ROKEDO-155650 format. One line per 2 residues: number of its first residue (from 1); their letters; for each residue x, y, z of C-alpha. Coordinates in steps of 0.25 Angstrom, whole numbers, plus 2048, in hexadecimal, padded with zeros to 3 digits. Example, Ala and Ser with C-alpha at 12.3 -4.5 7.8 and 13.67 -1.06 7.14 Angstrom:
# ROKEDO-155650
1	as	831:7EE:81F; 837:7FC:81D;
# end
This chain:
# ROKEDO-155650
1	mq	783:822:82F; 789:815:82A;
3	sk	780:809:82D; 78B:7FF:82B;
5	pl	79A:7FF:82F; 7A4:803:824;
7	ri	7AB:7F7:821; 7BA:7F9:81F;
9	gt	7C1:7ED:817; 7D0:7EA:81A;
11	rg	7DB:7E0:81B; 7DD:7DA:828;
13	sa	7EC:7DD:82B; 7EF:7E7:836;
15	la	7F3:7F1:82C; 7E6:7F0:824;
17	la	7DE:7F1:831; 7E6:7FD:835;
19	qa	7E3:804:828; 7D4:800:829;
21	qe	7D3:806:837; 7DA:813:832;
23	tk	7CF:814:828; 7C4:811:832;
25	ar	7CA:81B:83B; 7CB:826:831;
27	lm	7BC:824:82C; 7B8:824:83B;
29	aa	7BF:831:83D; 7BA:837:830;
31	hg	7AB:834:832; 7AA:832:841;
33	ma	7A6:824:83F; 7A7:819:84A;
35	ee	7AF:80C:84A; 7A2:805:849;
37	af	7A0:80B:83B; 7AB:802:835;
39	ei	7AE:7F4:833; 7BC:7EF:82F;
41	vv	7BB:7E3:826; 7C8:7DB:825;
43	ik	7CA:7D4:818; 7D5:7CA:815;
45	ts	7DB:7CC:807; 7E3:7C2:7FE;
47	gd	7EF:7CA:801; 7EE:7C8:810;
49	qi	7EC:7B9:80E; 7F8:7B7:804;
51	qd	805:7B8:80D; 80E:7AE:806;
53	rp	812:7B5:7F9; 813:7C3:7F3;
55	ls	806:7CA:7F0; 80C:7CD:7E2;
57	ev	80B:7BF:7DF; 7FC:7BD:7E2;
59	gg	7F5:7C9:7DD; 7FC:7D6:7E3;
61	kg	7F5:7E1:7EA; 7E6:7DD:7E8;
63	lf	7E8:7D2:7F2; 7E7:7DC:7FD;
65	tk	7DA:7E2:7F8; 7D2:7D8:7F0;
67	ei	7C9:7D2:7FB; 7C7:7E0:802;
69	ee	7C3:7E6:7F4; 7B9:7DA:7F2;
71	al	7B3:7DD:800; 7B1:7EC:7FB;
73	id	7AB:7E8:7EE; 7A1:7DE:7F6;
75	er	79E:7EA:800; 7A3:7E1:80C;
77	id	7AB:7ED:80F; 7AA:7FC:80D;
79	la	7B8:800:80B; 7C6:7FA:80B;
81	vh	7D3:7FF:812; 7E0:7FC:80A;
83	ss	7EE:7FF:80A; 7EF:807:7FD;
85	kd	7FC:7FF:7F9; 7F4:7F2:7F9;
87	mp	7EA:7F8:7EF; 7EA:7F3:7E0;
89	tv	7E9:7FF:7D6; 7DC:7F9:7D0;
91	lp	7D0:7F7:7D9; 7C4:7EF:7D7;
93	dg	7B8:7F6:7D0; 7B0:7FE:7D9;
95	la	7BA:800:7E4; 7C3:80C:7E6;
97	lt	7CE:811:7EF; 7C5:81C:7F6;
99	af	7CE:821:801; 7DC:822:806;
101	lp	7E1:825:814; 7EC:82F:816;
103	re	7F9:828:812; 803:823:81C;
105	dv	812:823:81B; 815:81B:80E;
107	rd	823:816:811; 828:808:813;
109	af	82D:804:820; 83A:7FC:822;
111	is	83A:7F2:82E; 846:7EA:833;
113	pk	84D:7E6:83F; 85A:7E5:837;
115	ak	85C:7F3:831; 857:801:831;
117	tl	854:802:822; 853:7FA:816;
119	md	861:7FE:811; 867:7FA:81F;
121	lp	862:7EC:81E; 86E:7E2:81D;
123	qn	872:7DC:810; 868:7D1:80B;
125	av	85D:7D4:816; 84F:7CE:814;
127	vg	844:7D8:813; 835:7D3:813;
129	ss	82B:7DA:80A; 81F:7D6:802;
131	sl	81F:7E3:7FA; 825:7E2:7EC;
133	rr	827:7F1:7ED; 82F:7F0:7FA;
135	qa	836:7E3:7F5; 83B:7EA:7E9;
137	mi	83F:7F7:7EF; 847:7F0:7FA;
139	kr	84E:7E8:7EF; 851:7F5:7E8;
141	lr	857:7FB:7F4; 85E:7EF:7F9;
143	pd	85F:7E4:7EF; 866:7DB:7F9;
145	id	85A:7DA:802; 852:7CD:801;
147	vv	843:7D1:801; 839:7C6:805;
149	my	82A:7C5:804; 824:7CA:811;
151	rg	815:7C9:811; 80B:7CC:81D;
153	nv	805:7D7:825; 80E:7E2:82C;
155	qt	80E:7DA:839; 812:7CD:832;
157	rl	81D:7D4:82B; 823:7DA:837;
159	kk	822:7CD:83E; 82A:7C6:833;
161	la	834:7D1:834; 835:7D0:844;
163	eg	837:7C1:842; 843:7C3:839;
165	qv	83D:7BE:82C; 843:7CA:825;
167	da	84C:7D5:828; 843:7E1:824;
169	tl	836:7E4:81E; 82F:7F0:818;
171	la	820:7F4:81B; 818:800:818;
173	ya	81A:80B:823; 80C:80F:822;
175	gl	807:801:826; 810:800:832;
177	kr	80B:80E:837; 7FD:80A:836;
179	lg	800:7FE:83E; 807:806:848;
181	lg	814:7FF:845; 81C:80B:840;
183	dv	827:808:84B; 82B:7FB:844;
185	vt	831:802:838; 840:802:837;
187	sl	841:80D:82C; 838:813:821;
189	ld	83C:812:812; 83D:81F:80B;
191	ed	832:820:801; 83B:827:7F7;
193	ef	843:81A:7F5; 839:810:7FA;
195	lp	82C:814:7F3; 81F:80E:7FA;
197	av	815:806:7F4; 809:80D:7ED;
199	gq	7FF:811:7F7; 808:80D:803;
201	ga	803:814:810; 7F5:817:80B;
203	ic	7E8:811:80F; 7DE:810:805;
205	ie	7CF:80E:806; 7C7:806:7FB;
207	sr	7B8:806:7FA; 7AD:804:7F0;
209	an	7AE:810:7E6; 79F:812:7E7;
211	de	79D:811:7F6; 79A:820:7F8;
213	at	798:81F:807; 7A5:818:80A;
215	lk	7AC:822:800; 7A6:82E:808;
217	ll	7AC:828:815; 7B9:826:80F;
219	sa	7BB:833:809; 7BD:839:817;
221	ih	7C9:831:819; 7CF:832:80B;
223	de	7DD:838:80A; 7DE:83F:7FC;
225	gt	7ED:840:7FD; 7EF:831:7FF;
227	ql	7E6:82E:7F3; 7EE:837:7EA;
229	rl	7FB:830:7ED; 7F4:823:7EB;
231	da	7EE:827:7DE; 7FC:829:7D9;
233	er	802:81D:7DF; 7F7:813:7DB;
235	af	7F7:819:7CC; 805:816:7CB;
237	la	804:808:7D1; 7F8:805:7C7;
239	vl	801:808:7BB; 80C:7FF:7C0;
241	dg	806:7F4:7C7; 7FA:7F3:7D0;
243	sc	7FE:7E7:7D7; 80A:7E4:7DF;
245	rt	813:7DC:7D5; 81C:7E8:7D3;
247	pi	825:7EF:7DD; 81F:7FD:7DC;
249	gg	820:809:7E5; 819:817:7E4;
251	la	816:823:7EC; 80E:830:7EA;
253	ll	810:83C:7F3; 808:849:7F4;
255	dg	80D:857:7F6; 801:860:7F5;
257	dk	7FB:85E:7E7; 808:858:7E2;
259	ls	809:849:7E1; 816:842:7DF;
261	fr	818:833:7DC; 823:829:7DC;
263	gi	823:81B:7D7; 82C:80F:7D5;
265	vi	82C:801:7CF; 837:7F7:7D2;
267	kp	83B:7E9:7CE; 838:7DF:7D9;
269	dg	847:7DD:7DB; 849:7EC:7DD;
271	sv	853:7EC:7D1; 84C:7F6:7C9;
273	ah	842:802:7CC; 83B:80D:7C5;
275	ei	836:819:7CC; 82D:825:7C8;
277	ar	829:832:7CE; 81E:83B:7CA;
279	eg	816:847:7CF; 80A:850:7CC;
281	va	7FE:856:7D2; 7F7:84D:7DD;
283	ed	7EA:84C:7D5; 7F1:845:7CA;
285	aa	7F6:83A:7D4; 7F1:82E:7CC;
287	ti	7F6:834:7BF; 804:836:7C5;
289	gr	804:828:7CA; 800:822:7BD;
291	ea	80A:82A:7B5; 815:826:7BF;
293	ge	811:817:7BD; 811:818:7AE;
295	al	81E:81F:7AE; 825:815:7B7;
297	ka	81F:809:7AF; 825:80F:7A2;
299	ma	832:811:7AA; 833:803:7AF;
301	gp	82F:7FC:7A2; 825:7F2:79E;
303	nf	82A:7E6:7A6; 82F:7EC:7B3;
305	ld	821:7EA:7BA; 821:7DC:7B6;
307	g	82C:7DA:7C1;
# end
């Protein structure tokens, strides 16, 4: 029996809390544990506090994880629940991604009161997005569209849209579903022409690599298929750019023991894109992703990733 509650660290947004609650519910079901066996610890991150400029200007992805990882290292929490797409490719010493939950729908959702799809928006429409990948892919498909920086949590962005600050926005469909907001979606973007972010739709759990008790608990809720897909995607991202300064998309799919991967890098203005596809056996997931990244880097040339 546990003598102390298992402390789950998370950001404080509604989506982050929903992901922490899902993790708790899965652990309760897997081990027959009671609500009282857990404590959800909300940690405010730098990324949550900086709302007035793009994260790429002030440090990138680690801004959503740094303070949570410090709490893990200091043993103020036992595990941390993250959106995989927020995770840097290099983790602090002693920490590891030790479980992945079953992956949700990876697609981006288009939300607008003005048009049914991105392509149906009127000429020179204004679309709000804080994601460099989404901005670049929008510009690639619709160079006329004015894409503006659009920070805030899901509810804040939907409120700005309702107020008419923009004509449309794009959000991860997985996050909307987890919040019970799937009905706000106007249409879904086909992943074949609008590749998602690396890790989109996947919840990952980070813990201390030597914390055997927590690792044993987490092993019961770990989804091996999601990990294999993320191994490929994160290896691809690590070769190209581990932060969020470059528009990058990547998606691995599993079919039995076969893994297929597609990746893309794009100029921020959408004017030039390079794409790659690779496949192989699933157990070679990380190698497939890394080799795809190296091939794409060579294809794009030495200065492409500088913006």
